[in-house]
Structures are given as C-alpha cells and as structure tokens.
C-alpha positions as CSV (number, residue, x, y, z in Angstrom):
1,M,77.7,-65.4,-40.0
2,R,75.8,-68.2,-41.8
3,S,76.5,-68.3,-45.5
4,P,73.5,-68.1,-47.9
5,S,74.3,-71.5,-49.3
6,R,73.7,-73.1,-45.9
7,K,70.1,-72.0,-46.0
8,A,69.5,-74.2,-49.0
9,A,71.3,-77.2,-47.5
10,G,69.9,-80.0,-45.4
11,R,71.5,-81.5,-42.3
12,G,75.1,-82.2,-42.7
13,G,75.4,-79.6,-45.4
14,R,73.8,-81.7,-48.0
15,A,71.9,-79.8,-50.8
16,V,68.1,-80.2,-50.6
17,A,66.6,-81.3,-53.9
18,K,64.6,-78.7,-55.7
19,A,60.9,-79.1,-55.1
20,P,58.9,-80.3,-58.2
21,K,56.6,-77.7,-59.8
22,N,53.0,-77.8,-58.6
23,L,50.2,-78.4,-61.0
24,S,49.2,-74.7,-61.2
25,E,52.8,-73.8,-62.3
26,Q,52.8,-76.7,-64.8
27,A,49.6,-75.5,-66.3
28,Y,50.8,-71.9,-66.4
29,E,54.0,-72.8,-68.3
30,Q,52.3,-75.1,-70.7
31,I,49.5,-72.7,-71.6
32,K,51.9,-69.8,-71.9
33,E,54.0,-71.9,-74.4
34,K,50.9,-72.6,-76.4
35,L,50.1,-68.9,-76.4
36,I,53.6,-67.8,-77.4
37,S,53.9,-70.3,-80.2
38,A,50.3,-69.5,-81.4
39,Q,49.0,-73.0,-80.9
40,Y,46.3,-70.9,-79.2
41,V,45.8,-68.2,-81.8
42,P,45.2,-64.6,-81.0
43,G,41.4,-63.9,-81.3
44,Q,40.5,-67.5,-80.4
45,F,38.1,-68.4,-77.6
46,L,39.1,-71.1,-75.2
47,Q,37.1,-73.0,-72.6
48,E,38.7,-74.2,-69.4
49,T,37.5,-77.8,-70.1
50,Q,39.2,-77.7,-73.5
51,V,42.4,-76.5,-72.0
52,S,42.3,-79.0,-69.2
53,N,41.9,-81.8,-71.8
54,D,44.7,-80.4,-73.9
55,L,47.1,-80.4,-70.9
56,R,45.6,-83.5,-69.2
57,L,45.4,-81.5,-66.0
58,G,42.5,-80.7,-63.7
59,R,40.3,-77.6,-63.9
60,T,41.6,-76.0,-60.8
61,P,45.3,-75.6,-61.8
62,V,44.2,-74.5,-65.3
63,H,41.8,-71.9,-63.8
64,Q,44.6,-70.5,-61.6
65,A,47.0,-70.4,-64.5
66,L,44.5,-68.6,-66.8
67,H,43.9,-65.9,-64.2
68,R,47.7,-65.4,-63.9
69,L,48.0,-65.1,-67.7
70,Q,45.2,-62.6,-67.7
71,Q,47.2,-60.4,-65.3
72,E,50.1,-60.6,-67.8
73,G,47.8,-59.5,-70.6
74,L,48.0,-62.6,-72.7
75,V,44.3,-63.7,-72.3
76,E,41.1,-62.1,-71.2
77,I,38.6,-64.1,-69.2
78,I,35.0,-63.2,-70.2
79,P,32.3,-64.5,-67.9
80,R,29.9,-66.9,-69.5
81,K,31.8,-66.8,-72.8
82,G,35.2,-68.2,-72.2
83,V,38.8,-67.2,-72.4
84,L,39.8,-64.9,-75.2
85,V,43.4,-65.1,-76.5
86,R,44.4,-61.5,-76.7
87,S,45.8,-60.1,-80.0
88,D,48.3,-57.3,-79.7
89,S,47.5,-54.3,-82.0
90,L,50.0,-52.9,-84.4
91,S,50.4,-49.9,-82.0
92,E,51.2,-52.3,-79.1
93,I,53.8,-54.1,-81.2
94,F,55.5,-50.9,-82.0
95,L,55.5,-49.9,-78.3
96,A,57.2,-53.2,-77.6
97,L,59.8,-52.4,-80.3
98,E,60.3,-49.0,-78.9
99,A,61.0,-50.5,-75.4
100,R,63.4,-53.0,-77.0
101,A,65.2,-50.2,-78.9
102,L,65.8,-48.3,-75.7
103,V,66.9,-51.3,-73.5
104,E,68.5,-53.9,-75.7
105,P,71.4,-51.9,-77.1
106,Y,72.4,-51.1,-73.5
107,C,72.1,-54.8,-72.7
108,A,74.3,-55.7,-75.7
109,A,77.0,-53.2,-74.6
110,Q,76.9,-54.5,-71.0
111,C,77.0,-58.1,-72.3
112,A,80.1,-57.3,-74.4
113,E,81.8,-55.9,-71.2
114,K,80.7,-58.5,-68.7
115,I,79.9,-61.8,-70.3
116,Q,81.5,-64.8,-68.7
117,D,83.1,-67.6,-70.8
118,A,80.3,-70.1,-70.1
119,D,77.6,-67.6,-71.3
120,L,79.7,-66.7,-74.3
121,Q,79.9,-70.3,-75.3
122,A,76.2,-70.7,-74.8
123,L,75.6,-67.7,-77.0
124,R,77.9,-69.2,-79.7
125,D,76.0,-72.5,-79.4
126,L,72.6,-70.9,-79.9
127,Y,73.9,-69.0,-82.9
128,A,75.5,-72.1,-84.4
129,N,72.3,-74.2,-83.8
130,Y,70.2,-71.5,-85.5
131,E,72.4,-71.4,-88.5
132,E,72.6,-75.2,-88.8
133,L,68.8,-75.6,-88.6
134,R,67.8,-72.4,-90.5
135,G,66.9,-74.2,-93.8
136,T,65.3,-77.3,-92.3
137,A,63.8,-76.7,-88.9
138,S,60.3,-75.6,-88.2
139,K,59.4,-71.9,-87.7
140,T,58.6,-72.8,-84.0
141,K,62.1,-74.1,-83.4
142,L,63.8,-71.2,-85.1
143,M,61.8,-68.6,-83.2
144,E,62.6,-70.3,-79.9
145,L,66.3,-70.2,-80.7
146,D,65.9,-66.5,-81.7
147,R,64.2,-65.8,-78.4
148,Q,66.8,-67.8,-76.4
149,F,69.6,-65.8,-78.1
150,H,68.2,-62.5,-77.0
151,V,67.4,-63.7,-73.5
152,K,71.0,-65.0,-73.1
153,V,72.4,-61.6,-74.1
154,A,70.2,-59.9,-71.5
155,E,71.1,-62.5,-68.8
156,A,74.8,-62.0,-69.5
157,T,74.5,-58.4,-68.3
158,G,74.1,-59.8,-64.8
159,N,71.0,-57.6,-64.3
160,R,68.1,-59.9,-63.5
161,L,65.5,-57.2,-63.7
162,L,66.5,-56.2,-67.2
163,A,66.5,-59.9,-68.3
164,D,63.0,-60.5,-66.8
165,F,61.7,-57.3,-68.5
166,L,63.0,-58.3,-71.9
167,R,61.9,-61.9,-71.6
168,T,58.3,-60.8,-71.1
169,I,58.5,-58.5,-74.2
170,H,60.0,-61.2,-76.4
171,E,57.3,-63.7,-75.3
172,R,54.6,-61.2,-76.2
173,M,56.1,-60.4,-79.6
174,S,56.8,-64.1,-80.5
175,R,53.0,-64.7,-81.0
176,I,52.7,-62.5,-84.1
177,W,55.4,-64.4,-85.9
178,F,53.2,-67.5,-86.3
179,L,50.2,-65.7,-87.8
180,P,49.7,-66.2,-91.6
181,L,49.2,-62.4,-92.2
182,W,52.7,-61.7,-90.9
183,Q,55.3,-62.9,-93.3
184,F,58.0,-60.4,-92.4
185,H,60.5,-62.7,-90.7
186,D,63.6,-63.3,-92.8
187,F,65.5,-66.1,-91.1
188,K,68.6,-65.6,-93.1
189,Q,68.6,-61.9,-92.3
190,T,68.1,-62.5,-88.7
191,G,70.9,-65.0,-88.6
192,N,73.3,-62.4,-90.3
193,E,72.2,-59.8,-87.8
194,H,72.8,-62.1,-84.8
195,G,76.2,-62.9,-86.3
196,N,77.1,-59.2,-86.4
197,L,76.1,-58.9,-82.7
198,L,77.9,-62.0,-81.6
199,A,81.1,-60.9,-83.4
200,A,81.0,-57.6,-81.5
201,I,80.4,-59.4,-78.2
202,V,83.3,-61.8,-78.9
203,E,85.6,-58.8,-79.5
204,R,84.4,-57.3,-76.2
205,N,83.4,-54.2,-78.1
206,P,80.4,-52.5,-76.3
207,K,79.9,-49.8,-78.9
208,A,79.8,-52.2,-81.8
209,A,77.5,-54.5,-79.8
210,A,75.0,-51.7,-79.1
211,E,75.1,-50.6,-82.7
212,A,74.5,-54.1,-84.0
213,M,71.6,-54.6,-81.7
214,S,70.1,-51.2,-82.7
215,A,70.4,-52.2,-86.4
216,H,68.8,-55.6,-85.7
217,I,65.7,-54.0,-84.0
218,E,65.4,-51.3,-86.6
219,S,65.5,-54.0,-89.3
220,L,62.6,-55.8,-87.6
221,R,60.6,-52.7,-87.2
222,R,61.0,-51.9,-90.9
223,R,60.0,-55.4,-92.0
224,I,56.9,-55.2,-89.8
225,M,55.9,-51.9,-91.4
226,E,56.4,-53.3,-94.9
227,A,54.6,-56.6,-94.3
228,G,51.9,-55.8,-91.7
229,P,48.3,-56.4,-92.6
230,G,46.7,-53.4,-94.2
C-alpha cells in the first residue's frame, strides 16, 4: 500500500514545494490580523478600496476575503454603506469565556499527559519571551505571545479540532484587549498564571494543569466584570 507521504512527493520521491498562498488567502490573513489587533477598530466602517490600498492588493481578493470574514462573524457587509467591523457585546464575551472554561481545562490536562518534548520547549520559550518582554514590549506583541501560549497548549493535546475551535475563540477575544475602554489586562498577573500552568505541565500533572487553567480563565472573567464599560 502506498504510504501517505508518497502522495506529497514528486517523481523520485522528492518532496514537492508547498504552493504559495494565493492573493485571496493573503488578503484574508492580513485583514484578519488587523481585526484581531484592533488596527481596524470594532464599530469602524471600512471601504473595500481603503482596505485594498492598505494591503496593496486588488479589489477582488479583498472582496473575497471580506466575505469569508463575514461568515466568521468578524465583519458585516452592508450594501451601499461599506464593511462594518463587528463589536462583540459583553454577553458574547462571557459566552466565549464560558466555552473556554469548559474546554481549556480539559486541554490543559491532556497537554500535561501528552505533550512532546519539542512542544514543551516551545511552550517554555513562549513563556520566557513573554516574561522577558513584559515591561518593554508593545501590548500587541504581548497579546500575540499570550494567544500563542494558549494555542500551543491546545495543539499539544493532539486534537486538531479542539485546537482550531480554541484558536477561533482567542482570535475573537483578542480584539477587545486593544480598546481604550478595556483596561483589565494585567500582564504581570497573566504571566504568573501562565507560569503556574506551565509548572503543572512540566510536572506532567493533569489535575494541577486543569486547575491552573480554570483559575486563569476565572481571573480573566473577574477582571472583565470589574473593568468593563458601564
């Protein structure tokens, strides 16, 4: 039986180079990053021409990317008006946290049991990088490291569906952290909580890892309740 790796190989068993991303995919990734980091602010109206100029890409790939992002709930295309950057309500934010509270402690426990050495080193590196940059880096950089840390924990479970599900939730939640009304994010506290989680994973202790993740999410929920706009 032919092995799966042969399907991806060229003649003589040589690996085929990965195809470059098409323009629509490039537009999708660049616009999504601007949405996640609030370079395009929730509540803002965009025009396709403006986005095309920002990305230096044509209207067609931008149009396709915006329709894809509308399906994900990040924007709303309003005929004859433009593209509205959607703003998640407080209730939607708490729904996201509820989903995280149900899924991420399980992922943390699975991570502690199954994580491979390479992934564990990657997790250590993300944590060390976050701690090193905590007092000097931009909020954008720290939030990206925070997001990567959580994504890596989910990926280390070996369950791709869970990792994809949580990646989407983290991308949606990331946007509120850049708004001036939301000043709840304590980078030192987050670093400490990540450290507790990492220690449990290093010790291969599923119960402690699940508890550390639960405490981290509850801490975030409490901060949002205390600091959210009235």
